[in-house]
C-alpha positions as CSV (number, residue, x, y, z in Angstrom):
1,X,22.9,129.8,-29.1
2,X,21.3,130.8,-26.1
3,X,19.9,127.7,-24.4
4,X,22.9,125.7,-25.3
5,X,25.3,128.0,-23.4
6,X,23.0,127.7,-20.3
7,X,22.7,124.2,-20.8
8,X,26.6,123.9,-20.1
9,X,26.7,126.4,-17.6
10,X,24.1,124.5,-15.1
11,X,25.9,121.0,-16.3
12,X,29.5,122.5,-15.1
13,X,27.9,123.9,-12.2
14,X,26.0,120.5,-11.0
15,X,29.2,119.0,-11.5
16,X,31.4,121.0,-8.7
17,X,28.9,120.3,-6.7
18,X,28.8,116.4,-6.6
19,X,32.8,116.6,-6.4
20,X,32.3,118.0,-3.5
21,X,29.7,115.7,-2.0
22,X,32.0,112.7,-3.0
23,X,34.9,114.6,-1.7
24,X,33.3,115.1,1.5
25,X,32.1,111.5,2.0
26,X,35.7,109.9,0.8
27,X,37.4,112.4,3.4
28,X,34.9,111.2,6.3
29,X,36.2,107.7,5.4
30,X,39.5,107.9,5.7
31,X,39.3,109.8,9.5
32,X,36.8,107.1,10.7
33,X,38.5,105.0,13.5
34,X,38.1,101.5,11.8
35,X,40.0,102.8,8.8
36,X,42.9,104.6,11.0
37,X,42.9,101.5,13.1
38,X,42.5,99.0,10.8
39,X,46.0,100.9,9.5
40,X,47.9,100.8,12.9
41,X,47.6,97.1,13.1
42,X,48.9,96.4,9.6
43,X,52.1,99.0,11.0
44,X,52.7,97.3,14.4
45,X,55.7,95.2,14.8
46,X,57.3,94.0,17.7
47,X,60.9,95.4,19.3
48,X,63.0,93.8,21.9
49,X,62.8,94.4,25.6
50,X,64.4,97.1,26.1
51,X,67.3,96.2,29.2
52,X,67.0,97.2,32.5
53,X,69.5,98.5,35.1
54,X,66.9,98.1,38.2
55,X,64.1,95.5,39.6
56,X,60.9,95.8,37.3
57,X,58.4,98.2,37.7
58,X,55.0,96.7,38.1
59,X,52.9,97.1,34.3
60,X,49.3,95.9,35.5
61,X,46.2,95.3,33.2
62,X,42.8,96.2,35.1
63,X,40.3,93.7,35.0
64,X,37.9,95.3,32.4
65,X,40.9,95.6,30.1
66,X,39.3,92.9,27.9
67,X,35.7,94.6,26.5
68,X,37.2,97.9,25.4
69,X,40.2,100.2,25.7
70,X,41.0,100.2,28.8
71,X,44.8,101.0,30.8
72,X,47.7,99.5,32.0
73,X,49.3,101.0,34.8
74,X,53.0,102.4,35.0
75,X,55.1,103.6,38.0
76,X,54.8,106.8,39.5
77,X,54.3,107.7,42.9
78,X,55.4,105.7,46.5
79,X,52.5,104.6,49.1
80,X,53.0,102.5,51.7
81,X,51.0,99.1,52.5
82,X,51.2,96.8,56.1
83,X,51.5,93.1,55.5
84,X,51.8,91.1,58.7
85,X,55.0,89.2,58.8
86,X,55.2,85.9,59.8
87,X,56.1,84.1,62.9
88,X,59.4,82.8,63.4
89,X,60.7,84.4,59.9
90,X,63.2,86.7,62.1
91,X,63.3,91.0,61.3
92,X,62.0,91.9,58.0
93,X,63.5,93.9,55.4
94,X,60.9,96.3,53.5
95,X,61.0,97.0,50.2
96,X,59.0,99.6,48.4
97,X,57.1,99.6,45.0
98,X,55.9,102.3,43.1
99,X,52.1,103.0,43.1
100,X,50.8,102.9,39.6
101,X,49.3,106.1,37.6
102,X,47.0,105.3,34.0
103,X,48.5,104.9,30.7
104,X,46.5,103.9,27.4
105,X,47.0,100.3,26.4
106,X,45.9,98.9,22.8
107,X,42.2,96.6,23.5
108,X,44.1,93.2,23.1
109,X,45.9,93.5,26.4
110,X,45.6,90.5,28.8
111,X,43.5,90.8,32.6
112,X,45.7,88.3,33.8
113,X,49.4,88.6,32.8
114,X,49.8,90.9,34.9
115,X,51.0,91.8,38.8
116,X,48.2,93.1,41.3
117,X,49.5,96.2,42.4
118,X,51.3,96.1,45.8
119,X,52.8,99.1,48.1
120,X,55.2,97.0,50.2
121,X,57.2,93.2,50.3
122,X,58.2,92.1,53.7
123,X,61.2,90.2,52.8
124,X,62.4,87.6,55.9
125,X,65.8,87.8,57.6
126,X,68.5,85.3,56.5
127,X,71.6,84.4,57.6
128,X,74.4,86.0,55.5
129,X,75.2,83.9,52.3
130,X,72.0,81.9,52.5
131,X,70.0,81.1,48.8
132,X,66.0,82.6,49.3
133,X,65.7,80.1,47.1
134,X,67.1,77.1,48.2
135,X,67.8,77.7,52.0
136,X,71.5,76.6,51.6
137,X,74.6,78.6,52.2
138,X,76.7,79.6,49.2
139,X,80.6,80.3,48.9
140,X,80.4,83.6,47.2
141,X,77.2,85.9,48.9
142,X,77.8,88.3,45.3
143,X,76.1,85.4,43.4
144,X,72.3,85.7,45.6
145,X,72.7,89.8,44.6
146,X,72.2,89.3,41.1
147,X,68.8,88.3,38.7
148,X,67.6,84.8,38.2
149,X,68.0,83.8,35.0
150,X,64.8,81.6,33.5
151,X,65.2,79.0,31.1
152,X,62.9,77.9,28.8
153,X,63.8,73.6,28.3
154,X,61.6,71.4,26.7
155,X,59.9,68.6,28.1
156,X,58.1,66.4,25.1
157,X,59.9,62.8,24.4
158,X,62.3,63.6,22.2
159,X,63.4,66.5,24.4
160,X,64.9,63.9,27.1
161,X,67.3,64.0,28.6
162,X,67.7,67.0,29.3
163,X,70.7,68.8,30.6
164,X,71.6,71.3,33.2
165,X,68.6,70.9,35.2
166,X,70.0,69.6,38.4
167,X,71.2,72.8,38.8
168,X,68.2,74.9,38.6
169,X,67.3,76.1,42.5
170,X,63.2,76.0,41.3
171,X,62.0,74.2,38.2
172,X,58.0,74.8,37.0
173,X,56.9,72.2,34.9
174,X,53.3,73.2,32.9
175,X,51.2,72.0,30.6
176,X,51.5,73.5,27.0
177,X,48.7,73.0,24.1
178,X,47.1,70.4,26.2
179,X,49.3,67.5,25.0
180,X,52.5,67.8,26.5
181,X,54.1,69.5,29.5
182,X,57.7,72.5,29.5
183,X,59.8,73.4,32.0
184,X,61.2,77.1,33.4
185,X,65.1,76.2,35.4
186,X,65.7,79.3,37.1
187,X,69.3,79.5,38.1
188,X,70.6,81.8,40.7
189,X,73.1,80.2,42.4
190,X,74.8,78.4,39.6
191,X,75.2,79.1,35.9
192,X,75.4,75.8,33.8
193,X,77.5,76.1,30.7
194,X,74.8,73.9,28.7
195,X,70.8,73.7,29.6
196,X,69.0,72.1,26.7
197,X,66.9,71.6,25.0
198,X,65.7,75.4,24.5
199,X,62.3,75.5,24.0
200,X,60.0,79.1,23.2
201,X,58.2,81.3,26.4
202,X,54.9,80.8,27.0
203,X,51.8,83.0,28.6
204,X,53.1,81.7,32.0
205,X,56.9,83.7,31.3
206,X,55.2,86.5,32.0
207,X,53.9,86.0,35.0
208,X,56.7,83.8,36.6
209,X,59.7,85.8,35.1
210,X,58.0,89.3,36.8
211,X,57.7,86.9,39.9
212,X,61.1,86.5,40.5
213,X,62.7,89.6,39.2
214,X,64.3,87.3,36.4
215,X,65.8,87.3,32.9
216,X,63.8,85.1,30.6
217,X,65.9,83.3,28.1
218,X,63.6,81.4,25.2
219,X,64.1,80.2,21.9
220,X,61.5,83.2,20.9
221,X,57.3,82.5,21.1
222,X,54.1,82.9,18.9
223,X,53.2,86.6,17.9
224,X,50.9,86.7,20.6
225,X,52.6,85.6,23.6
226,X,55.9,87.5,22.0
227,X,53.7,90.7,22.2
228,X,52.6,90.3,26.3
229,X,56.1,90.0,27.2
230,X,56.9,93.3,24.9
231,X,54.3,95.0,27.4
232,X,56.2,94.1,30.2
233,X,59.1,95.4,32.2
234,X,61.6,92.2,32.2
235,X,65.2,91.3,30.9
236,X,64.1,89.0,27.9
237,X,67.1,87.4,25.9
238,X,64.9,85.8,23.2
239,X,67.3,84.1,21.4
240,X,66.2,86.1,18.3
241,X,67.8,89.6,19.3
242,X,70.4,88.0,21.8
243,X,71.6,85.0,20.4
244,X,75.3,85.7,21.5
245,X,74.6,83.1,24.7
246,X,72.5,80.6,22.6
247,X,74.6,77.5,20.3
248,X,73.9,73.9,18.6
249,X,74.9,71.0,20.3
250,X,76.8,68.8,17.9
251,X,75.3,65.3,17.2
252,X,71.7,66.7,18.2
253,X,69.0,67.1,15.9
254,X,66.9,69.8,15.5
255,X,64.5,70.0,18.2
256,X,67.6,69.1,20.7
257,X,70.9,71.4,19.8
258,X,69.6,75.0,21.0
259,X,71.3,75.5,24.0
260,X,72.3,78.5,26.8
261,X,75.3,79.2,28.5
262,X,73.7,80.5,31.6
263,X,77.2,82.0,32.2
264,X,77.5,83.1,28.8
265,X,74.1,85.2,29.3
266,X,75.5,86.9,32.3
267,X,78.3,87.9,30.5
268,X,75.4,90.1,27.9
269,X,73.4,91.3,30.6
270,X,76.6,92.3,32.4
271,X,78.0,93.8,29.2
272,X,74.2,95.3,28.1
273,X,73.5,96.5,31.3
274,X,70.4,94.3,32.0
275,X,72.1,93.0,35.7
276,X,70.6,94.1,38.8
277,X,70.9,93.5,42.6
278,X,67.3,92.2,42.9
279,X,65.7,91.9,46.1
280,X,63.6,88.1,46.3
281,X,61.1,87.3,49.2
282,X,62.1,83.9,47.7
283,X,60.5,81.4,50.7
284,X,61.1,79.8,54.2
285,X,63.0,76.3,55.6
286,X,63.7,74.8,58.0
287,X,64.9,71.3,59.2
288,X,62.2,69.5,59.8
289,X,58.2,69.0,58.5
290,X,55.9,70.8,60.5
291,X,52.9,67.8,60.2
292,X,51.9,66.3,57.2
293,X,51.1,63.1,55.7
294,X,53.0,60.2,54.9
295,X,53.8,60.7,51.1
296,X,56.2,58.4,49.6
297,X,54.9,58.4,46.1
298,X,53.7,61.1,43.8
299,X,51.6,60.6,40.6
300,X,50.6,63.4,38.6
301,X,48.5,63.0,35.4
302,X,49.6,65.3,32.8
303,X,49.2,64.3,29.6
304,X,48.8,60.6,29.3
305,X,50.9,59.4,26.8
306,X,53.8,62.0,26.4
307,X,53.9,63.4,30.1
308,X,52.4,61.2,33.3
309,X,54.7,62.2,36.0
310,X,56.0,60.2,39.1
311,X,57.9,61.2,42.3
312,X,58.9,58.6,44.7
313,X,60.5,59.0,48.0
314,X,64.0,57.9,48.5
315,X,64.8,57.4,52.1
316,X,68.8,57.3,52.1
317,X,68.9,60.9,50.5
318,X,66.1,62.4,51.9
319,X,64.8,63.4,47.9
320,X,62.2,62.6,45.8
321,X,63.1,60.8,42.4
322,X,61.3,61.5,38.9
323,X,60.1,59.3,36.5
324,X,58.6,60.2,33.2
325,X,55.8,58.5,31.3
326,X,57.0,55.3,33.2
327,X,61.1,55.7,32.6
328,X,63.0,57.3,35.4
329,X,64.3,60.9,34.5
330,X,68.2,61.7,34.3
331,X,70.1,64.4,33.7
332,X,72.1,64.1,30.8
333,X,75.0,66.1,32.2
334,X,75.3,64.4,35.6
335,X,73.8,61.4,34.6
336,X,72.5,61.1,37.6
337,X,68.4,60.7,37.9
338,X,66.2,63.9,38.4
339,X,66.1,64.4,42.3
340,X,64.0,67.3,44.6
341,X,64.1,68.2,48.3
342,X,60.5,69.6,47.5
343,X,58.0,68.7,45.3
344,X,55.4,71.5,45.0
345,X,52.4,70.7,43.2
346,X,50.9,74.7,42.3
347,X,46.9,74.4,41.8
348,X,46.3,77.5,38.9
349,X,43.3,78.1,36.8
350,X,43.8,77.0,33.4
351,X,42.3,79.1,30.6
352,X,41.8,78.4,26.8
353,X,43.1,81.0,24.1
354,X,43.3,81.8,20.9
355,X,46.7,82.7,19.8
356,X,47.8,79.9,17.5
357,X,51.6,78.5,19.0
358,X,51.9,75.6,16.1
359,X,51.5,74.7,12.5
360,X,49.0,72.4,13.3
361,X,46.4,75.1,15.3
362,X,47.4,74.3,19.1
363,X,46.6,77.1,20.8
364,X,48.3,78.5,24.0
365,X,46.7,78.0,27.6
366,X,46.6,81.0,30.3
367,X,47.2,79.9,33.3
368,X,47.0,82.2,36.1
369,X,49.9,81.5,39.1
370,X,49.6,85.0,40.5
371,X,46.4,85.7,43.0
372,X,46.0,82.6,45.8
373,X,45.8,78.6,45.3
374,X,45.5,75.3,46.8
375,X,48.9,74.3,47.1
376,X,50.3,70.5,48.1
377,X,53.7,70.8,49.3
378,X,56.3,67.2,49.9
379,X,59.5,66.4,51.4
380,X,60.5,64.2,53.7
381,X,58.3,61.6,52.9
382,X,55.2,63.7,54.0
383,X,52.8,65.9,52.3
384,X,51.8,69.1,54.0
385,X,48.3,70.9,52.5
386,X,47.5,74.9,52.4
387,X,47.6,78.2,49.9
388,X,50.2,79.5,47.6
389,X,49.8,83.3,47.1
390,X,51.7,86.0,45.6
391,X,50.2,89.6,44.4
392,X,52.6,89.2,41.1
393,X,55.9,91.1,42.5
394,X,57.6,88.6,44.5
395,X,57.9,85.0,44.4
396,X,54.8,82.5,46.1
397,X,54.7,82.3,49.9
398,X,53.2,78.9,50.9
399,X,51.0,79.1,53.8
400,X,48.6,77.2,56.0
401,X,44.8,77.3,56.6
402,X,46.3,79.3,59.5
403,X,48.4,81.6,57.6
404,X,51.6,80.3,59.2
405,X,54.2,79.3,56.2
406,X,54.9,76.1,55.7
407,X,58.5,76.0,55.6
408,X,60.8,73.7,52.5
409,X,62.9,71.6,53.1
410,X,66.6,72.7,51.9
411,X,67.9,72.1,48.3
412,X,66.0,72.5,45.2
413,X,62.5,72.6,44.3
414,X,60.5,71.6,41.7
415,X,56.9,73.4,40.9
416,X,54.5,71.6,39.4
417,X,51.6,73.8,38.1
418,X,48.1,71.9,37.7
419,X,44.9,72.4,36.3
420,X,42.3,72.9,39.9
421,X,40.9,69.8,39.0
422,X,43.3,67.3,39.1
423,X,43.5,64.6,41.2
424,X,47.0,63.9,42.1
425,X,47.7,60.6,43.5
426,X,49.4,60.5,47.0
427,X,50.6,57.2,47.9
428,X,49.5,55.2,44.9
429,X,51.1,54.1,41.2
430,X,49.3,53.7,38.3
431,X,50.2,52.5,35.6
432,X,51.2,54.7,33.2
433,X,51.0,54.8,29.3
434,X,53.9,53.3,27.1
435,X,56.1,56.2,26.1
436,X,55.4,57.2,22.4
């Protein structure tokens, strides 16, 4: 009996020891970084971008942020920085921005989407009521004391003809998923009631929206794009969160029916305290070009089966007319062919990503439109070569190699964003692929 009692006591004692050891191992595993990081990733959700009453503050990802858990920046203290004023721009207005302080951010923060920090931006002096994006005098100068609205518009073959493009001050065109192009139409001086068809945002909109201090109107985006936009202090009028200014056009299929009323978007922004009297650097304008070589046609080799683009100079109007895939492109609102006072070819790096954009597995492109690069400015039937540059907090400047500004013609501009290796043909018009 004594031996049996001792054996039972020893068994119970070893049982308690093993219980303590297993408990410690479980606690250690539960508290490991990999476990809580995995758990936090599972509960991550998207939220709409908060409304802003003033010009956006900067959030900038450092160049080392991809490899490890680095920092993004948010404003705190003000500093100053000297910037040379381009000749002939008049007395500048100096706008001081805040120098950022580091804060933590997730490891998947991109390095290219945010602007480069700056302290001072020089705003050219302008006549009263001059639109900084077109150089035209507006009848109501109060329209210039508000945010531009950047609208995502489809340009796949089924999306044409689009509505409302001729009311835009500036239109950007860029490649999406490597097989087609898409547009970002920027409205400041006009508020058309129909812009269509509305499409989803892409990575480029993180940079363009910050450059123009704009509100972004789109039909959402992929998870990766939405997440990047949510990290920026922008006004994001994502249709999912703010459906009020969007509507379906009658008689249109599911691919083309979604439209936005820009005037209704402005009413929503005023009601939600999203509007702001932003200060835009804008562009430099002149009545005549400064030099340049003859350029009667511009052929842009966008994806062959969907988006090859031709601009042809029309001397009678002094504007370039647009063709896509061999056919003239019209604005369905005006029933007139799309035209531009300026066509600007903006050479920018295109980088592949692993952000999936559709059910076929097509992936998004990271296009770097902040920094500096080659530019070709076409106006009045001539082309001028130079550089584009922007720190990401203001609209790009276009300058000659000597740093002097390249003046635009007064009127609307189309900015064609292309990879650096593209061979844009001037005064040559190859036969485009047939429309699919």
